[in-house]
N, C-alpha and C positions, 0 to 999 in steps of 0.2 A: 413887359411881355408883349411881344407883337403878335398881331393877328396872322393866323394861317392865310395864306394867300393861295388862290387857285387859278393860275395863268392857263387855261385850257381852251380858251376861245379859238386859238388857231388850230389845235387838234380837232375839235368839233367841226370847223368849217371844212378841214381836209377830209373828214370822215363823211360829211355830208356830200361833198363833191364826188367822192368815190361811190357813194350810194346812188347818186344821180346818174352817173356815167360810167360806172364800173361793170355793169352787165350781170352781176351777181345778185340775186334775189335776197339772200340773207345779209347783204351789207346794208340794206334798209334797217334791218333789225339792229344792226351795230351802231348806225346812226342814231336810232331811236333810244337804245340802251345807253348810249353815251350822253345824249342830252339829258336823260333822267339821272345819270350818275353825276353829271355836272352840277344839276340843281341840288341834289342831296349833299354834294361837296361844299357847295356854296352855304347851304344851311348849317351844315356841321361846322363850317369855318366861322360863321357869324356867331354861332353859340360857343365855339371854343374861345374865340376873342372876348365875348361877354363875360364868360366865367373867369378868364384871365384877369380882366379889369375888375371884376368883383373881388377876386382873390387879393389883389393888390390893395384895393381900397379897405377891405377888411383887415389886412396886415398894417396898413398905416394907422388905422383907428386903434388896432390892439397896441401898437407901439406908443401912440398917444396915451392910451389909458396906463400903460406901464410907466410912462414918464410922469403922469399925474399921481400915480401910486408912490413913486419915489419922492416926489415933492411933499406928499402927506408924510411920508416916513422922515424927511428932513425935519419937517415941522415939529413932528413928535420928538426927535432926538434933540432938537434946540430947546424945546420945552422941558424935557426930562433933565438936560444939562442945567438949565435954570433952577429947576425945582432941586437938584442934587447940590449945586454950588452955592444956593442962597443960604444954607445953614439953618434957616427956619423951616418948620413944617410946611409942607405945600399947602396952598390955600385951595379952597373948594373949586374956584373957577379954573384953576390950572388943572386940577385932576379931572374935572368934567371935559376940558379941552383935550386932554390926553386920551381919554376914553373915546371921545367923538373921532378923533383922528384914527384910532385903531378900528373904530366900526366903519368908518369911511373907507379906510385901506381895504378892508374884507369885501365891501360892495364893489370897489374899484378892480380889485383882483378878480372878482367873478365875472365882471364885463369884459376885462381884458383877455380872460381865458376864453370866454363865449366868442369873442371876436377872432381870436387865434383859431380856434376850432372851425369857424365859418371860413376863414381864409383857406385853410387846409381842405375843407369840403370843396370849395369852389375850385381850387387848384386841381383837385383829383378829377372833378368833372371836366375841367379844361383838358386834362391829358387824355381822358377817354374821347372826348370829341376830336382832339387833334388826331389821334390814332385812326378814328374814322375817317377823316379828311385824307390821311395819308393812303388808306386803303383805297378810297375812291379815285385819288390821283393815279395810283398804280393801275387800277381797273381801267380808267380813261386812256392811260398811255398803251396798255395791253391791247384795248380795242383799236387803237389807232394802227398798232403793229399788224392787227388782224385784218383790217381793211387795206392797208398798203401791201401787205404779202398776199392777200386773199386766201388767207388759211383760217378756216373755221374754228380749229381747236384753239387759237389764241382768243377768240371771242368767248369761248366757254371759260379760259382761264380769267378772262376779263370779268365775266359774270360772277366767277367764284370770289374774286377780290371785291366786287360789288356787294356781294352778300356778307363778306367780312365787315365791310365798311357799315353795312345796315346793322349787323350785330353789335358793333361799337356804339352806333347812334342809339340803338334800343338800350344798351347798358348805360349809357350816359343819361338818357331819360329816366331810366329806372332807378337811378342812384339817388 
């Protein structure tokens, strides 16, 4: 999974230029809000990437545990075949080993399931943070349109997208 990238430096510089030379007082507010949105987008992007990496690591660890579970199952099956085919009653050592393999499999299964659930949780948080990044990027783009067209209503729309991004950020932290 790749990290969400926020290539917004150029837009921010353009807005800053318009704020300094545009004559409209509210454009300075656009520049300030865009800078804040860019910071929030960067934070959300980093957290999204971190959770994507954690999800991947937990999934790999879960797969390792399932492979270990299967290895124990194969050992148990080989031991069972040995006890069945020998014709003689199973000795105590073989029965103890068979029980130990079953107990170990139960523990391995619990750990594999826990790792799988951890991976799902991290991936879900990654998705929420990524949605926040998207909202912040849209907000910054609309703010740029506002500064370029000198239409204040686009800035209001930009702020609404910024609020949506903040909601996703809050949801991800609350999860």
